[in-house]
FIVEX-955718 format. One record per residue (C-alpha): x, y, z negated. Coordinates in pm, whole numbers, plus 50000, padded with zeros to 5 digits. Last residue first. Layout:
<sites>
XYZ;...
</sites>
This chain:
<sites>
649222309114180;648532328813862;644782323113884;645292286013941;647532283713635;644892300013417;642262275213539;644632246113484;645402257613132;641762255213033;641622219713168;644862209712999;643702222612660;640442203512714;642332171012771;645012173212505;643052155012239;642172129512502;645672115312528;645082087412284;642022097312084;641892128811878;641952126011501;638972133511286;640172147110954;640122124410650;637502098110614;635012085710362;633182052810329;631422038910023;630662001710052;629091973609863;629541937109785;627921903709721;628711873709502;625891855809333;623181852709589;619601861709506;617111850709772;614811880809808;616891908209964;619481897410212;623221896410170;626121918310274;625431946610033;625981982910125;626662014609932;626972051609999;628852081509864;630462106710095;633642124109998;634042157710168;636322158710467;639862171210500;641082188810808;643692178611060;644672206211296;644892196811660;648292200711827;648502230012064;649152221312422;652682226712552;652932253612814;653852241613163;656722258513335;656652251013708;658532220413818;656932218714167;655902183314079;654162196913774;652192221213990;651032193014213;650012173113907;647912202313783;646402207614128;645332171114122;643702177713786;641912208313920;640552189114218;639392161213984;637542187213776;635802199814088;636922230814271;634342257714344;635772285114566;639162271114670;638222234614687;634962243314862;636712265715117;639302239715210;636642213115241;634352234115459;637112244415699;638412208915739;634932195615811;634102223616057;637412217516246;636912179916290;634422176516576;635722206816768;639272193516741;638382158116848;636362169317151;639132192617265;641732165117232;639592139917422;638932165417697;642652173317719;643352136017739;640922132718030;642452162318212;645892146318193;644652116318393;646202081818342;643552074018085;640902071418354;642602049818621;644212025818379;640962022118180;638862017418496;640831988718648;637891964618620;634901978718438;632651948518521;633771925218240;630621905918139;629111900518486;632451895118656;633381865918432;636761848918487;637791871518777;636941901918573;638961888918283;642091887118499;641481920018681;641841939418356;639281962818204;638781940117905;642521938117845;643081975517878;640311983617633;641261956117388;644811969717362;643492005017327;641101995117050;643651973416872;646082002516864;643472025916715;642582000016454;646251993916374;646912030816323;644122032516068;644721998015918;648492001515881;648372036415734;645732026215482;647691994915386;650892014915342;649092034115072;647422067915069;645112079814794;642572106714879;641242092715208;638382113415353;640612133015592;642132100615724;638602087015751;637722116315975;640812112016193;639762075716240;636202085716330;637462111516580;639972088416752;637492060016801;634792083816925;637092101417170;638082067917319;634442057417352;633542090717514;636402090117766;635852053617854;632142059617919;632812090318140;635382070918339;632832043618406;629992067418488;631912086718751;633272122318728;636622112918875;636342132319203;639472130519418;641702161319448;645062144019414;645382155319053;641982140118984;638762159819002;636192172418751;633102188218911;631032183518594;633182160618380;633822188518130;630132193818064;629532157117990;632812154017803;631722182917574;628122170417564;628652135217435;631242136817161;630022171017046;626432159117005;627572126716841;629662146616592;626772169716508;624382140516458;626922122916235;627362153916020;623592157615994;623342121215886;626102126015630;624382157315496;621122137815480;622822111115270;624392136815040;620922150814968;619472116314911;622222106614671;625872097014680;628612115514496;626492134914249;624522106614092;624452125213758;625952096713558;628432089913837;629492126213860;630042127713478;632902102713447;635542129313512;634452143613177;636512115613020;639722134513103;642602115812939;641202081413031;640562088913399;643812108713407;645652077613294;644042057313572;645152080313852;643012106814017;641072107714347;641262070514407;641012049514724;641912012914722;638891991114796;636442014114975;639272032015153;640761999215272;637311987415378;636832019715576;640132014615754;639361977715823;635941979715987;636352006716253;637551988916568;636901952916467;633401944816337;631771978916358;632881988016713;633331952216833;629831944116954;629071978317103;632501979217271;631851944517411;628431954517541;629781983417753;629142018017623;626882045817756;623932022317775;621432020818068;624182007818301;623821972718161;624951955318483;623231924718632;624981914518955;623901908219317;626781895319529;629111901519825;627381930519993;628571942420339;625911922420522;623211941520343;623991974020528;621561996920346;624352014620165;624022020219792;627612010419713;629392008219384;633021997719428;634611966519284;638331958919299;640351930419449;640871948619782;637141954519836;634411932619695;630931946419726;628511955819454;624741957019426;623351969219102;620511953318910;619491972518600;618711957518264;616011979318112;616752008417881;616202035418140;615362069317998;616092083518344;619812081418280;620592117318174;618072120117889;619052085117777;622672096417730;621682118017435;620112088217257;622962064517337;625352090617185;623082088416883;624432054216792;628142061016738;627692093716548;624972077516337;627282048116276;630232069716180;628272090715932;626452061815765;629752043915709;631562075015587;629002083315324;628702046915222;632462042315176;632832074714985;630052064114751;631512029414703;634962043114628;633802068014366;631492042614200;634232016314189;636802041614066;634522053013785;633732017813679;637312005513694;638762035113506;636232051113271;633942021013247;636141990113222;638952009913063;636612023212795;635201988512737;638631973612676;638531987012321;635681963012238;638071933612249;638061899012408;636591904112753;633381896512939;631401910713228;627961901713363;626921884013045;624901852612976;627831829112929;629701855212729;626821859212484;626711821412441;630411819712367;630561814011993;630511839011708;634231844211662;634741865511970;634781865712348;632791897912370;630001897212627;629041926712845;625641930713010;625111957813270;621641969613372;620461959813026;617821933112969;620131903012991;622591916812739;619771926012499;618251891312525;621641875212470;622651895912167;621421871411900;623551845012071;626591864111957;629291886812100;627601918912201;627561946712458;624591962512631;624981987712915;622282010813044;621782031713357;619122057813289;615512056513400;614712075713082;611232062513005;611362026813133;615062019513108;615092034212757;612172012312655;613711981512813;616831986012601;614761990012284;612731959312374;615881938712426;617131947212078;613681940311940;613881905212084;617151898611906;615581909511576;616441942911419;617621947811062;619311980111167;618762004111457;621442031011466;621042060511703;623742085911781;623832119911951;620152125811891;617902140612158;617352105612292;616042092011965;613272117711926;612042114312284;612282076512279;610442073411949;607632096812050;607312078412381;607092045012200;604582056511941;601162047612080;602482018612289;604142001311996;607932002011980;607922026511687;605862002311480;608351973911518;611131999511469;609822006911121;610271970711019;613611968211200;615181998011028;615732032611178;618752055811165;618762087211382;621742110011429;622052147211505;624622171811642;623122205711715;622452225612032;619332209012167;617902228412463;619112203412724;617132175812558;613992196012620;614662197212993;615182159613009;611992152312814;609902174413042;608412206912911;604752204912815;605432208812444;607762238312491;605582263512304;605092237512035;608852234211995;609082270311891;610722298712078;613592318111922;615652317512235;618802301612099;619692294511737;616122294911609;614972273411899;617662247511834;616802246011465;613082241911541;613802216911814;615732194911574;613332199011281;610302193011502;611892160911629;612692148211280;609192156011153;607662139511458;609652107911396;608782107411025;605072112111095;605042084911358;606742060811119;604282068810841;601262064111067;602542031111204;603042018210854;606072009610639;608072040710721;611872038210698;613112064410944;616402079610830;617382112510996;621042122810982;621382160411010;623752187411135;626572162411172;629802172110997;629842142010767;630292120011070;628412091311229;629712075011546;632982078111367;634042041511387;634082038911009;631112062210966;628962040311189;630322010011006;629052026610691;625672032410849;625321996310958;626201982810615;623862007110444;620951999410676;621241961910648;622691940910926;620771926711223;622351952311447;621561976111732;624132004011742;623352031011998;626062049112190;625312078612417;627742083412702;628672119812758;632232110812865;633382126512539;631232100612362;633032073312554;636412087212455;635492089212087;634052054012101;637272040312247;639472058711997;637462045411704;637342009911840;641062008311920;641831977211718;638741959511596;637271973711280;638251957310958;635831960110673;638501969110419;637411962310066;637941985809774;636991975509422;635971996209123;636291995708746;634861980008433;632362006608328;630201998008028;626481999608098;624012019707893;621082009508114;620291981208353;617871964108115;614831986408149;615471996308511;615221960008618;611911956108435;610611987508605;611591973608946;609771941008866;606661960808775;606721980109103;607291948909311;604381930609143;601831958709178;599771948209480;600951912009466;599291906809131;601571901008835;603361868008766;606811881608846;606191911608619;605081888308338;608301868508382;610391900508357;608631911608038;609261877207886;612921880407994;613151914507828;612031901107492;614371871307519;617281893707621;616741916207321;616591886607084;619661869707236;621931900007214;623081915007541;626591927607624;626651950907926;628831951708237;630031974908515;631491971708866;631721999509125;632101991209496;634012008509772;634282000610142;637642013910256;638302042410502;641542054110338;639742085110211;637222061510056;639932045409847;641362078809730;637932092509647;637192060609457;640412064509261;639432099609161;636022087109054;637702059708849;639492086408643;636272105408575;634372073208500;637032062608250;636492095008059;632702091508064;632592054607966;631552062107606;628482080007738;627032046007845;626762042408222;623482042208417;623982073508629;627472061608723;625872029708860;623872046609136;626322072709263;629112047009248;627242022709467;626691988209323;627841960809094;626271948308773;627281922008520;624931914108233;626341893507950;624971867507711;627421851607465;626731815207385;630371804807361;630081785107686;629191817407869;625641829707929;624871848108253;622791877908367;623371889708723;623001924608866;622681939909210;622881975609331;621581998509602;618261999809414;616202014909700;617631992809975;617121960809777;619351938409571;618231912309321;618361911708947;619451875508907;618581857808583;619851832308331;622741815608515;624611793708267;628341797208304;630651767408335;634351772008265;637031749608412;640531758708288;643461763908527;643671801708496;639871804208500;638291777108716;634711788308769;631471768408752;628141785808807;624911771408672;621131772108718;620441768309094;623711749509122;627181763509179;630641750509236;634311760009217;634951797609223;638621801609142;640011827608903;643811825508937;644611859709080;644481847709443;641201830909363;639841864809262;640921878209600;639091849909773;635951856409572;636071893309657;636811887710027;634041862210056;631661885209873;632361912510122;631851893810445;632621857810541;635671852610758;638041857610471;641341875310440;643591880610141;645801911110115;646111927309774;647461961009876;646741979509557;646121976109186;644962009909050;644692014608672;641712032308512;640202001908342;640511982208662;640742000808996;640931977909297;642641976709633;642591958509968;640321928309963;640311922310337;637191913210533;637381898110881;634521897411131;636761918111357;634351947411372;632881966411666;631691935411849;632111908311587;629431923611367;628051955611518;626021949811835;626221977212091;623741994712316;625562018512551;623572045512727;624532067613023;626452043113242;627072054313601;630602042013680;629892006213577;627102007613835;629772006014105;630751970614005;627301954513987;627351927514254;630201905614125;628451890113827;630741870013597;633671893813599;636281881913352;638731900613133;641591878713022;641711858012700;644931841612584;643711845812225;646541867812100;647321878212459;644181898612510;644191908312879;642481941112965;645781958813041;646741929513263;643951938413505;643611909113746;640001900713663;639051937513683;640791941314020;639071909614139;635681924814064;636531955614269;637481933114560;634231913814536;632331946514533;634201957914843;633491925215026;629791926814933;629531962615059;631271953315384;628781925415447;625931949015374;627191975515613;627961949515881;624201947515937;624341981916088;621302004616050;622002031216315;623352001216504;619781992716605;619842019416877;620001994717165;617401970917018;614901998116931;615742012517271;614461980917440;611321981717226;610462016917340;611442009117699;608881981217713;606132005217600;607382032517836;607162008218130;603631998818022;602692035618019;604352042118356;602312015418535;603501985418728;606851969718657;608241953118968;608151915018965;611381899719096;613071932719043;615501946619303;615081983619229;616002005619526;612472006819669;611192016719325;613232048919332;610512073419436;608132059919174;610702068818908;610292106318943;606992118618801;605302088318649;608482069018573;610012100018412;606962106518199;606752070318085;610492069818018;610322101617811;607472087217608;609582056517538;612582078517458;610652098817202;609002067517058;612352049617024;613892080316859;611062080916604;611342043216556;615022046616473;614472076416246;611772057416058;614042027516031;616682051215899;614202062415636;613562026315541;617302021115515;617482051215285;614912036115049;616672002515039;619952021014995;618612038414686;617752005114526;621161991114606;622782023214479;620862019214153;622381984614121;620411952614146;620051927513866;617791897413909;616621892713554;617291864613312;614361857613082;614311865412713;616771851612460;614511855612160;612491824512237;615831807212288;616911814311931;613471806711789;613541772211940;610881764112201;613321766012492;615281736312355;613651719312057;611241729911782;610421709311472;613371685311461;613721667911124;616851674910922;619641656710746;622661672910579;626371667310554;629541679710386;628171714210310;630531743910285;629171756910617;626601744510868;626491768111167;623321785411287;622441787311656;619351765611623;617491774211306;617651754710980;614271756610806;613271752010439;613821788610343;611681798810643;608531785510477;606881751710423;604011743010187;603791706610075;600831683510125;600491650209949;599091616910066;602581602010088;603681628910330;602051659610484;604381688910549;602621722310588;603651752310797;604671788410814;607951802910937;609201838510923;612531856310947;613461847211304;610141856111461;610401846411829;607561821411852;606881784211897;603471774511751;603011775811375;603091744511165;601661710011097;604501687110996;603971649710956;606131629010723;607061594110840;610251587110643;610931549910676;614111555710874;615241581110612;614761555510338;616881529610519;619481555610612;620061566110252;621791599410298;619791617510032;616091608610043;615601625909705;615791659609877;612591650310061;610361652609752;612211682909615;611521702409931;614711713210101;616931742710004;618571768210233;621241792710123;622681819010354;626401824010401;627721857810507;628551861410875;625701884510961;624891891811328;621251881611295;620981849811499;624501841511616;625911851311277;623551828911083;626071809710871;624521781310677;624771767210328;622591737910216;621251730109872;619831695009834;619531697609456;623281692209431;625041693509769;625291664610017;622071674310190;618411665310225;615311671110441;615851704710610;613151710710872;615121716311188;615121741511474;617531725311718;621111712611724;622511732711432;626141740011512;628681719111322;631041733411059;630171706110805;628171676810936;624651674511074;622451643611082;619291645711291;615831630511242;613821632311566;610311646911545;610701670011844;613091654112090;616881653012138;617911642512487;619481676012579;621741674612276;623281642012392;622851612612159;625241594711927;623311569211723;622431567111356;620501535411281;616961521811249;616091522511615;617081559111647;618311583911383;620161609911586;623791620311553;624431648111804;626861650112094;627191680412320;626011673712673;623411701412684;625891728012576;628631720112830;626031712713093;624531747113054;627951763313087;628701743113400;625321751713548;626001788513486;629351784313660;627591769413961;625151798413959;627911823614023;629381801714299;625981797014463;625381834414461;628771840714625;628221813514883;624751827114960;626061862415005;628801850915243;626371829215440;623651855515474;626161881615589;627781858115842;624431846315974;623401882316033;626791891716188;626521863516444;622781866616509;622861903316607;625411907516889;624801870816979;621361879417117;622811898417412;621701934317450;618861950017654;616171925017566;612791940117650;611361916817914;613621887717817;612241883617461;614991867517252;616321901617158;613051909716985;613391879216757;616871890516661;615531924916576;612971909816339;615741890616164;617731922716158;614851940815991;614391914215726;618071916915639;617861954915625;614781955515401;616371933315141;613691909015033;615281887215299;618101879515061;615801869014777;613781846215007;616991831515149;618191824114795;614891808514692;614601786615002;618251775015003;618771770514630;615581751714545;616691716214622;620191718414477;618891737214173;618841774614127;618641801913864;620901788513590;620161795413222;618801760913152;618281745512811;617661708912733;616301701212387;613081685212503;609921705612542;606751692212384;604471671712602;601821668412330;601331631012367;605091626012347;604961633311974;603121600911897;605471579212100;608511597111965;607681587711608;610611592111369;609001622011199;605561633411312;605151667511473;602061688911511;602701724411640;599741747911637;598371771211906;599821755912222;598181770312534;600511752112769;602421721612650;606031727612759;607151703013024;610701715613060;609831751512959;612631766213171;614581795513035;616161813013330;
</sites>
C-alpha cells in the first residue's frame, strides 16, 4: 500500500525551494519513505480480524458461538465451536503477519539506503526515507536515483548525464539528460551548491513518465523545465562519475510510485465461489431448521402435551409455537456442521503445502544465480491452474538483457562469430564489437565525437543527426573528419536503405541480401549500413533547408523535416550489414509454445518501440509469418483508433464467416463476446502502441478494444507506461472475467503485477522491486510453464477434489441428525433422563419408584451422535485422509502435464469444481445420509441378540450409524484417490483405527466413573460390535452407499473418458508391454524472409549509436515432448478400440 505520508491534499502545483526545508515544510509534502506493507503493529489485529470476518463462514461461526452461550437453546457445548474458530483465526493471522513481515523487511531495505544530502553546508549521509523535497542530492556512478530530481550539474562536459531507465520503461539503453546551462556551472563546488536557492514551480505529482513541465526561478531569471532536465526515481546513473540534483518529488509522489498502483487483497475464484456456496448452505441450514421447528411445534401441540409429566424441567415450556422457536435455534446449532469451520483451516493447510512444494522444487532452481523459486503469497495456489491470460514484460523477462554482436557482412564478405557482450542494447553491442577490432569510442560532447582508431585519437565534428522514427526506420549522422571531409552515415532496415542506394551498389546489394537471409534465418537482428560523401557547398545548402524546416510552424514542421531528410538520404553507397543476437532467455520459445498449446493467451506489454517488440515476438514465436494477419493500430486520435479496431474485427469475422457459415459479422452483432470468439478460425495478432492504447482504454472504445484483442491469438502493446499496463490487465478482468497472470522483472511492472490475479516477479538484472511486489518469483521465464502446467494444475486438481469430498462427507454426517429428528419428536432441547446404578452399569428406567433412582443426569438424547463424536469427526476421524489427498493426489505425472498441455483446460473452464459439481456433491451426501440412517433404522426393527434379547436400543443404533459413517467416508476417499502413497494408506487405516480406539475408550467404565455426564455410553461399544448382525448391517450400508459411485465412474470412463483417463490408459498399456508405434517426427519447413527494423533509442533526442533488427526463422520446432502429444492422443483412441 502506497501511503501518502502527509501528502498535501488537493495539490495543483508543486512549489519547491532548494536547500530550504523550513519553507517546503509548509506544504506538507511527502517524505521519501515508501510502504508496501499492509499492517503496522497497532493496526494488525483490528484490520486482520476485519478482513477475516468478511468471510461469511467466519462471521457465521461467531454468530453460532453467541447462540451456544444462550442456555435455552444451547444443545452443544460452546467449546465445539470456539476451539476451531480461534484456531482458524490464529493460523490465518500468523500467515498474514509473516507475509507482511517480509514486506516490512523489503521496505526497510529500500528506506534505509544511504544518500549524500547537502545539509548544514556539507554533504552528509542520510537515509533515503529522510530525504525531503528541496534537498540537494549527490549521486555517483551506478547508483539508483533517490527521488525525482532536477539535474543541476555533473562530471561530464556541458553537464551531460547518462541514465539507464530499465525499471521505468524496460529499456536498458542509456538516455542522455542535460541540466540548464546556468546550473551546470555549479559543478561540484559545495559552497556554490549550498548557496543555490532556486525555486521550482511545476506540475503536481502524476504518473506521466515522458512528460514534465515547470519553471525554475533563480537570480531574477526564469528557465523552462522539461523531462530532459529530470532524473526519475528508479533510474540508474551510468558512465557519469557524479551528478547533483534537487529533489522535486519524493516517496509516493515520484512518478515511479505513482505508476505502482495500490496493492489489492487477492482472493482466488474458488474463494469467491465458496462464499456463494456457503451462503447457499446457510440457506439449506435455515430451511432444515424451519422444517424441524415447525415439526416440533406440531408434535408438541398434538403429542408432546401427554409427555409433560415425564419432563423434569424447572420451568416447563409453555406453548407449542415458543417451543418450535427454541427448537429452530437449537437445530441451527446441531446442524452447523453442514458448514464446518475446519474446512477453512484445511484449505489454508493445503495451500501452505502447495506453496512449500513450489519452494522445494529443484527443477525451478537457477543455480547460476543461486536463486530458487519463492512463493510470496500462499493463498493463491489453485488459481495457478486456471490462468487464461498472461501479460508479460519483454526486456529482462523474455530476454536476457544481453546483446551479442554475432556476424557482419562488409563489402560482400561475411565475418562471423564475433562474441562480445554488453548489457546495453544494440548500440552497446556494436560499439563493444568495434572496440574488439581496435576502434574504441572514447568521449562525446554535444558537438564532437572522439574515437581511438588503432591507437590514434581522432575527433569528428558532429554536424547533424537525422533522427529515427517509426516511419523512417532508419537513422543518419553527418560528421566532418579532421581532414575536412563531410560524410553521411546511415543505418536502417534493409527494405528501407536498399531503396536509397546508388545504382553502382546493385551487385553488392545482391550479395548482401543473401547474407541477410542467412543472418535472419539464424534468428539475428539485422542492420544495413551505408554512407555518402558530401561536398561542403551541397551540405551548406541542405543545412539551410534543414534549419528552415526546424523553424517552421508546429503544424508543418515534422513534414518539412521529413522532406529535408529525404533530400539528403539518397544515392547512398552500401557498406554492408551487421547481425546482432538479442538473446532470449533459455527455454522461452519452448515455454511459450507449451503455454499457447494450453490455450493460454500471451500478451506482451512493453515500453519498447514497435519494431523491437515485434521482432522479439518473432524471436519467441508469438508472432509467425504463417499468421493470417497482423493488425497494427497506430491511430493518433480516438476516431482513428476506433476505426482501425473495427476494421480489424470486421476483417476477422468476415474471413471466419466466409470459411464457415457464410454469415456476416453484422448478423452476429448481438452475440456475446465469448460466442463470437468461438467462431474465429484464423490465426491473428494485434500490435498497438502506447499513444493509440491511451485512446483505446477510454470508456467509449474499451469494449471495442477488448473484443478485437481477445479474438486475436497474440497482442503486443508497445511504448506503454506502467499505469497503462495495469489498465490493460484491469480491462480484461472487467470484461472477460478471466484469471490473469502478469510477469515482469522491473519496477515498471509493479502496477501490472499487483493488478493481475497472479503476479510473478523475475529475479533479473533490473533490481528486485518487481519481486518484492509479486506473489511468486523465480529467475527464468522458462519456469513459468512448470509453475502453471505442473504445480498450478495439480493445486487446482487437488483443491477441487478436496472440496468435493469435504462437502460430501459433511452433508452425509449432518443430515443424519435431520432424519433422526423425525423419530425423536423433533426434540433439540437437552433432555433429563433418570438413571439408576446397577452392577457398575447404567440402565434407563422410567419406573415411578423414585427410591430406586441414584441421580438425575443431563443426556443429549436429541442427537444421534454423542458430543465427542460430533467434536472429533472433522478434527480427528476424517481430517488426515482428506488432507493427504489435497496435498499429494495427482491424476497424471509431471511429465505428462508438460507433454499434454491440453490437460490444463479443466481449470480454465472451471470443470472440476463449480455450482453444478457442488450440487452433485450435496445430492451425493444426501443419498449417503439417507442410506446410513434408514437401512440401520429398518434393520433394527425387531432385531435381537444371539441369546434372543432385544438390541434395538438408541445407544446401539448410534454406534452402528457412526461406525458405518466412518467406514463409508473412508471407502469413498479411497475411491477418490488417484495417486497412492504410504501416507495415504497410513492416514486412511489410521483414521479408522483411531475411531475404534476412541470408541472403546469413551465407552469404558473408567471414563464413566470420571465424568458420567460426558461419557454415558458405558459398555455399549463392546455390546454392540460383538453382534454379527450389526456387522452385516454395517456391510450392507457400506455396499449400498458405494455401489452407485463405482458404477457411475466405470461407465463414465468407458463412455466418455477424459484426456487424463486416456493418458493413464496409455501408461497402463505400456506396462503391459504392448507394441506402441513410434510417433512421426515433424517435418521442418523453411519460412520466407521477413524484413523489419528496430532501433533501441527514442525519437527526439538523437543518440549516436543505435541498431536495428530483421528477424527470420526456419521451421517451427516442437517443444520438448509436446511435439509428440497429439500423436499420442490419437494413438490412445486407436489403442482403446483395439483393446
